[in-house]
BAVEXTI-807123 format. One record per residue (C-alpha): residue in three letters; chain; x, y, z. Coordinates in nm, 3 decimals, always signed. Each point is the difference from the previous one (the first is absolute). Layout:
<recs>
   residuo   cadena         u         v         w
       ALA        A         X         Y         Z
...
</recs>
This chain:
<recs>
   residuo   cadena         u         v         w
       MET        A    +0.146    +9.398    +8.079
       SER        A    +0.049    -0.374    -0.006
       ALA        A    -0.197    -0.232    -0.222
       VAL        A    -0.267    -0.177    +0.200
       THR        A    -0.225    -0.288    -0.091
       ASP        A    -0.350    -0.048    +0.129
       SER        A    +0.006    -0.249    +0.284
       PRO        A    -0.285    -0.145    +0.203
       SER        A    +0.228    -0.036    +0.299
       GLY        A    +0.107    +0.358    +0.058
       LYS        A    +0.227    +0.290    -0.081
       LEU        A    +0.244    +0.185    +0.221
       THR        A    -0.007    +0.366    -0.104
       ILE        A    +0.285    +0.230    +0.101
       ALA        A    +0.019    +0.376    -0.052
       PHE        A    +0.365    +0.080    -0.062
       PHE        A    +0.094    +0.358    +0.091
       LYS        A    +0.295    +0.078    -0.224
       CYS        A    +0.218    +0.266    +0.161
       ASP        A    +0.292    -0.010    -0.245
       SER        A    +0.148    -0.194    -0.292
       LEU        A    +0.276    -0.259    -0.019
       GLN        A    +0.321    +0.054    -0.194
       LYS        A    -0.025    -0.042    -0.378
       GLU        A    +0.222    -0.311    +0.004
       SER        A    -0.228    -0.168    +0.256
       ILE        A    -0.320    +0.091    -0.185
       GLU        A    +0.131    -0.153    -0.322
       LYS        A    +0.066    -0.333    +0.172
       HIS        A    -0.260    -0.022    +0.275
       GLY        A    -0.270    +0.259    -0.064
       GLU        A    -0.110    +0.297    +0.207
       TYR        A    -0.059    +0.013    +0.378
       GLN        A    -0.348    -0.152    -0.026
       ASP        A    +0.127    -0.284    -0.217
       VAL        A    +0.272    -0.086    +0.248
       ILE        A    -0.241    -0.028    +0.296
       HIS        A    -0.230    -0.204    -0.221
       ASN        A    +0.293    -0.227    -0.086
       LEU        A    +0.062    -0.055    +0.372
       PHE        A    -0.359    -0.089    +0.085
       GLU        A    -0.131    -0.191    -0.301
       PRO        A    +0.226    -0.310    +0.022
       LEU        A    -0.098    -0.040    +0.366
       LEU        A    -0.376    +0.000    -0.057
       PRO        A    -0.208    -0.319    +0.010
       LYS        A    -0.148    -0.106    -0.334
       HIS        A    -0.356    +0.090    +0.101
       LEU        A    +0.085    +0.368    +0.051
       ASP        A    +0.072    +0.264    -0.265
       LEU        A    +0.200    +0.315    +0.063
       GLU        A    -0.099    +0.342    -0.131
       THR        A    +0.221    +0.304    +0.050
       LEU        A    -0.151    +0.345    -0.056
       THR        A    +0.270    +0.265    -0.031
       TYR        A    -0.043    +0.361    +0.116
       ASP        A    +0.272    +0.256    -0.064
       VAL        A    -0.023    +0.200    +0.322
       LEU        A    +0.318    +0.198    -0.077
       GLU        A    -0.028    +0.148    -0.350
       LYS        A    -0.375    -0.030    -0.062
       ARG        A    -0.130    -0.011    +0.359
       GLU        A    -0.230    -0.285    -0.096
       TYR        A    -0.207    -0.175    +0.268
       PRO        A    -0.275    -0.262    -0.006
       LYS        A    -0.353    +0.132    -0.021
       ASP        A    -0.251    -0.114    +0.261
       GLU        A    -0.155    -0.256    -0.232
       GLU        A    +0.346    -0.146    -0.067
       LEU        A    +0.076    -0.023    +0.370
       GLU        A    -0.295    -0.236    +0.043
       LYS        A    +0.186    -0.277    -0.185
       ILE        A    +0.354    +0.068    +0.127
       ASP        A    +0.146    -0.234    +0.264
       ALA        A    +0.321    +0.188    +0.071
       ILE        A    +0.209    +0.307    -0.076
       VAL        A    +0.373    -0.042    -0.057
       ILE        A    +0.212    +0.316    +0.022
       SER        A    +0.325    -0.016    -0.195
       GLY        A    +0.343    +0.138    +0.070
       SER        A    +0.100    +0.345    -0.124
       PHE        A    +0.316    +0.200    -0.061
       GLU        A    -0.191    +0.317    -0.085
       ASP        A    -0.029    +0.173    +0.337
       GLU        A    +0.073    -0.060    +0.363
       ALA        A    -0.304    -0.134    +0.183
       HIS        A    +0.009    +0.293    +0.241
       SER        A    -0.022    +0.263    -0.275
       ASP        A    -0.318    +0.207    -0.019
       THR        A    -0.042    -0.061    -0.372
       ARG        A    -0.361    -0.015    -0.111
       TRP        A    +0.011    -0.352    -0.141
       ILE        A    +0.133    -0.139    +0.329
       LEU        A    -0.257    +0.190    +0.206
       LYS        A    -0.277    -0.122    -0.229
       LEU        A    +0.124    -0.358    +0.025
       ALA        A    +0.016    +0.013    +0.379
       GLY        A    -0.351    +0.145    +0.015
       PHE        A    -0.135    -0.267    -0.235
       LEU        A    +0.145    -0.276    +0.219
       ILE        A    -0.183    +0.146    +0.300
       LYS        A    -0.322    +0.007    -0.206
       ILE        A    +0.044    -0.370    -0.085
       TYR        A    +0.070    -0.086    +0.361
       ASP        A    -0.309    +0.184    +0.122
       GLU        A    -0.251    -0.072    -0.278
       TYR        A    +0.116    -0.330    -0.152
       PRO        A    +0.142    -0.208    +0.287
       ARG        A    -0.046    -0.314    -0.211
       ILE        A    +0.292    +0.112    -0.220
       ARG        A    +0.340    -0.107    +0.128
       ILE        A    +0.290    +0.244    -0.044
       LEU        A    +0.352    -0.120    -0.091
       GLY        A    +0.305    +0.225    -0.022
       ILE        A    +0.343    -0.054    -0.154
       CYS        A    +0.300    +0.227    +0.074
       PHE        A    -0.144    +0.351    -0.056
       GLY        A    -0.336    -0.168    +0.057
       LEU        A    +0.100    -0.071    +0.360
       GLN        A    +0.116    +0.357    +0.045
       VAL        A    -0.320    +0.161    -0.129
       ILE        A    -0.209    -0.239    +0.212
       ALA        A    +0.203    +0.103    +0.305
       ARG        A    -0.063    +0.362    -0.087
       ALA        A    -0.372    -0.047    -0.060
       PHE        A    -0.063    -0.195    +0.320
       GLY        A    +0.271    +0.161    +0.217
       PRO        A    +0.121    +0.191    +0.183
       SER        A    +0.316    -0.147    -0.149
       GLN        A    +0.321    +0.176    -0.095
       ILE        A    +0.158    -0.066    -0.338
       LYS        A    +0.349    +0.133    -0.066
       GLU        A    +0.320    -0.060    -0.188
       ASN        A    +0.193    -0.283    +0.162
       PRO        A    +0.313    +0.140    +0.170
       LYS        A    +0.159    -0.344    -0.050
       GLY        A    -0.034    +0.028    -0.376
       TRP        A    -0.151    -0.212    -0.276
       GLU        A    -0.121    -0.357    +0.045
       VAL        A    +0.038    -0.191    -0.326
       GLY        A    -0.021    -0.366    -0.102
       SER        A    -0.113    -0.314    +0.176
       THR        A    -0.026    +0.098    +0.366
       ARG        A    -0.072    -0.187    +0.321
       MET        A    -0.311    +0.110    +0.191
       ASP        A    -0.001    -0.117    +0.361
       LEU        A    -0.354    -0.086    +0.098
       THR        A    -0.211    +0.078    +0.305
       GLU        A    -0.217    -0.274    +0.151
       ILE        A    -0.294    +0.126    -0.207
       GLY        A    +0.222    +0.011    -0.308
       LYS        A    +0.111    -0.361    +0.049
       SER        A    -0.363    -0.111    +0.042
       ILE        A    -0.121    +0.172    -0.317
       ILE        A    +0.295    -0.079    -0.227
       TRP        A    +0.106    -0.348    +0.107
       GLY        A    -0.312    -0.143    +0.163
       GLU        A    -0.160    -0.272    -0.212
       ASP        A    -0.324    -0.023    +0.196
       MET        A    -0.169    +0.135    +0.311
       LYS        A    +0.188    -0.239    +0.229
       SER        A    +0.348    +0.090    -0.124
       ALA        A    -0.087    +0.370    -0.014
       LYS        A    -0.078    -0.013    +0.371
       GLU        A    +0.345    -0.145    +0.071
       PRO        A    +0.232    +0.258    -0.165
       GLU        A    +0.292    -0.107    +0.219
       ASN        A    +0.029    -0.308    -0.222
       LEU        A    +0.001    +0.196    -0.328
       LYS        A    +0.278    +0.154    -0.206
       ASP        A    +0.106    +0.334    +0.145
       HIS        A    +0.077    +0.191    -0.320
       VAL        A    -0.090    +0.043    -0.365
       THR        A    +0.193    +0.156    -0.290
       MET        A    -0.129    +0.244    -0.260
       GLN        A    +0.140    +0.217    -0.278
       GLN        A    +0.033    +0.364    +0.103
       ILE        A    +0.087    +0.338    -0.149
       HIS        A    -0.084    +0.302    +0.213
       SER        A    +0.152    +0.285    +0.196
       ASP        A    -0.314    +0.121    +0.180
       ILE        A    -0.124    -0.184    +0.308
       VAL        A    -0.299    -0.008    +0.230
       THR        A    +0.132    +0.071    +0.349
       GLU        A    -0.300    -0.110    +0.206
       VAL        A    -0.292    -0.237    -0.036
       PRO        A    -0.330    +0.182    -0.067
       SER        A    -0.281    -0.008    +0.255
       ASP        A    -0.197    -0.329    +0.013
       PHE        A    +0.267    -0.179    -0.207
       HIS        A    +0.251    -0.265    +0.105
       LEU        A    +0.363    -0.036    -0.102
       LEU        A    +0.081    -0.306    -0.212
       GLY        A    +0.377    +0.040    -0.002
       LYS        A    +0.309    +0.216    -0.045
       SER        A    +0.341    -0.014    -0.167
       ASP        A    +0.341    +0.118    +0.113
       ILE        A    -0.053    +0.352    -0.133
       CYS        A    -0.378    +0.028    -0.033
       PRO        A    -0.214    -0.008    +0.317
       VAL        A    -0.334    -0.065    -0.178
       GLN        A    +0.018    -0.265    -0.271
       GLY        A    -0.361    -0.115    +0.023
       ILE        A    -0.328    +0.098    +0.165
       VAL        A    -0.342    -0.156    +0.042
       ALA        A    -0.342    +0.119    +0.118
       PHE        A    -0.273    -0.244    +0.103
       TYR        A    -0.377    +0.024    -0.012
       PRO        A    -0.159    +0.070    +0.342
       GLU        A    -0.032    -0.311    +0.214
       ASP        A    -0.376    +0.046    +0.037
       HIS        A    -0.058    +0.009    -0.380
       ARG        A    +0.001    -0.302    -0.227
       PRO        A    +0.237    +0.072    -0.289
       PRO        A    -0.191    +0.061    -0.325
       ALA        A    +0.003    -0.263    -0.275
       PHE        A    +0.146    +0.046    -0.347
       THR        A    -0.182    +0.043    -0.328
       HIS        A    +0.155    -0.326    -0.123
       SER        A    -0.130    -0.196    +0.300
       HIS        A    -0.347    -0.138    -0.077
       HIS        A    -0.036    -0.163    +0.339
       HIS        A    +0.143    +0.285    +0.208
       THR        A    +0.298    -0.213    +0.090
       LEU        A    +0.306    +0.170    +0.147
       PRO        A    +0.358    -0.113    +0.062
       SER        A    +0.087    -0.108    +0.352
       GLU        A    +0.134    +0.234    +0.266
       PRO        A    +0.199    +0.220    +0.006
       TRP        A    -0.021    +0.059    -0.378
       CYS        A    -0.379    +0.043    -0.014
       ASN        A    +0.023    +0.287    +0.251
       ILE        A    +0.249    +0.208    -0.200
       HIS        A    -0.144    +0.322    -0.140
       ILE        A    +0.324    +0.175    -0.103
       ILE        A    +0.347    -0.145    -0.052
       ALA        A    +0.308    +0.166    -0.147
       PHE        A    +0.368    -0.071    -0.052
       GLN        A    +0.294    +0.232    -0.062
       GLY        A    +0.150    -0.264    -0.230
       HIS        A    -0.105    -0.117    -0.345
       PRO        A    -0.122    -0.361    +0.000
       GLU        A    -0.091    +0.035    -0.368
       TRP        A    +0.351    +0.104    -0.114
       HIS        A    +0.309    -0.203    -0.093
       GLU        A    +0.349    +0.098    -0.109
       ASP        A    -0.091    +0.066    -0.365
       ILE        A    -0.241    +0.271    +0.114
       LEU        A    +0.220    +0.144    +0.273
       ILE        A    +0.334    +0.020    -0.185
       PRO        A    -0.121    +0.256    -0.263
       PHE        A    -0.096    +0.230    +0.290
       ILE        A    +0.346    -0.046    +0.154
       ASP        A    +0.168    +0.067    -0.335
       ASN        A    -0.204    +0.316    -0.049
       TYR        A    +0.084    +0.131    +0.348
       GLU        A    +0.368    -0.065    -0.069
       LYS        A    -0.020    +0.195    -0.327
       LYS        A    -0.170    +0.292    +0.178
       GLY        A    +0.262    -0.002    +0.278
       THR        A    -0.244    -0.095    +0.275
       PHE        A    +0.202    -0.319    +0.057
       ASP        A    +0.379    -0.009    -0.031
       SER        A    +0.146    -0.290    -0.194
       GLY        A    +0.096    -0.196    +0.312
       PHE        A    -0.346    +0.022    +0.156
       ALA        A    -0.166    -0.079    -0.332
       GLU        A    +0.207    -0.314    -0.048
       LYS        A    -0.077    -0.122    +0.352
       ALA        A    -0.370    +0.074    -0.060
       ARG        A    +0.001    -0.202    -0.321
       GLU        A    +0.159    -0.294    +0.178
       GLN        A    -0.249    +0.030    +0.286
       SER        A    -0.292    -0.001    -0.244
       LYS        A    +0.116    -0.337    -0.138
       LYS        A    -0.035    -0.175    +0.337
       GLU        A    -0.295    -0.222    +0.081
       HIS        A    -0.318    +0.160    +0.133
       ASP        A    -0.343    -0.106    +0.125
       GLY        A    -0.214    +0.197    -0.244
       GLU        A    -0.211    -0.302    -0.091
       ARG        A    -0.065    -0.070    +0.368
       ILE        A    -0.124    +0.356    +0.054
       GLY        A    -0.213    -0.034    -0.312
       ARG        A    -0.169    -0.306    +0.148
       VAL        A    -0.057    +0.186    +0.327
       LEU        A    -0.161    +0.295    -0.180
       LEU        A    -0.227    -0.234    -0.194
       ARG        A    -0.101    -0.174    +0.321
       VAL        A    -0.095    +0.340    +0.141
       LEU        A    -0.217    +0.038    -0.313
       GLY        A    -0.187    -0.320    +0.074
       VAL        A    +0.206    -0.233    -0.219
       ALA        A    +0.105    -0.312    +0.189
</recs>
């Protein structure tokens, strides 16, 4: 859990659902999963807002927020995982999917954010949506995601006016990747944000109903919300890792090479790909805007 100071202005509270651990080399330099997402968000926050991350180990300990804790949580962030495929009927995955449905039904104020495996388990929970091993192989390193019109509006729009004119916005974004499973179809009531050359679903979004005013955040004393379309986003998820950089990704690549999952040629190309520029900070700003942070 991050250190938080009392602030009269507000506190953004995130429940981080930890579904795996990083490599030892990454942890020594950058901390665990929850520290890395905190490191992405905290530098982007305005000075009047504090960030609190509450970590729940949903894999090993099957920890989840109690009802009284949910009352102060603004968002749930679901991490990546190398433990199981998202389509496996393992108990921890089934419990996680069921808990996300509970949050959606009983705590609609809480926004849900998914990263990598997080996208896949969201697609499973709110499907029907097939998840399978990618016949085109692994996707590793900084990767181009070609955006839909909705994707361009959400990721590159600066305000309501520009978001309503996506034809004038950048048509792609890049993110670090490492995965071999893919979501093959967008779940019901969700919209596609973009795709890559070998992955048909790189991002998804679900909006609040048009006839319902989106709920405010616990850190918003005046019930202010970001402008459209960001205020209307209930769930958003990406296959890529906006919070990762090459120093976190390369130990995974090295480990897969040692295990024989990657041959030396693929591993070397993956390492080079991971060193290319990416838009992780941009995605971080978008996610914070979804959470009511201008």
